[in-house]
Steps between C-alpha positions, in 0.01 A plus 500: 500500500226652290178618662320379187605136485210264447144616486346799671156435621225451748150617572369792297298807582325682216412862431338672203609770257664837572626425852654831602826534694302699762296184565810279505670723759329822614711815476501567874731197549767611252718632783631142528705300252500183713307229309392329825360821645332594172344152474291572809317763295488328159152530353375661820216680315356156409453402864631253754345196330692570179821554697453160668454334161809682373704362791412144388585564133826469308380606155298815437288496183346808341335627188610788280718795602611365840694759701372809323511831681790647695852384421608350832730206542332425834204361301727214390710467814194475730391196300839339559464575871155339492651179362384536140750321276349595161236721346321370190290762322334559166714816481699729726546872530853536364640673808366227730650231276843666513476558876409134545813387316715755683377373838530131403129426460414272206240669279356298214269631232266225382143594416399135450642382833359802685154421361524129588629530856254548784554596863621202699640310201841338529717677242855412399733714292807366324682820412772334293255290297258792458208299631218546752317190624158500661238228525682269259519771233813678381535854373810629323638847550789683331836424658681771689825618342810358674585841651158521669529142627833588660340794683216277626743224600696750708185615678469835324706774339687617811621149597587435133715813480663423837586146383635633171720754677625235743595271208686786332691578821580131545648489149702813572300733280362723770 
């Protein structure tokens, strides 16, 4: 069963432009790769109040250049551990975007939706239809290629490769 069936959604939390990976997950916690452990420290520099709001959110919304800074996959995986199902941003740092896909985190670039969504809004994403819904409004975004959808459906690149290898072995090709 796909992890992406139906709509992804829930309460949003919003940030501004140029959110650095050091703010998402400070470097001192990079000794761990466990998303649950990392989640305890997600956005720690922004304070306990922000972390409490993050714990109640399912969709993170940001402005331009989200995830800039150091290339660390923990910046995406800590969000998964924190219960974030999707990140909607005006734009992403390319390495964060790729790390998000590789870890199974939905990352959607939509400047119009990112501008329209406020903290606390109920946001729904239909990945297959390429649509974000908030407050009765809909915002389209470019569809993911089928290969990227398969990675997200598997829960990230490592589970995707493991499933692919298992299918090959099952068919006698491995």
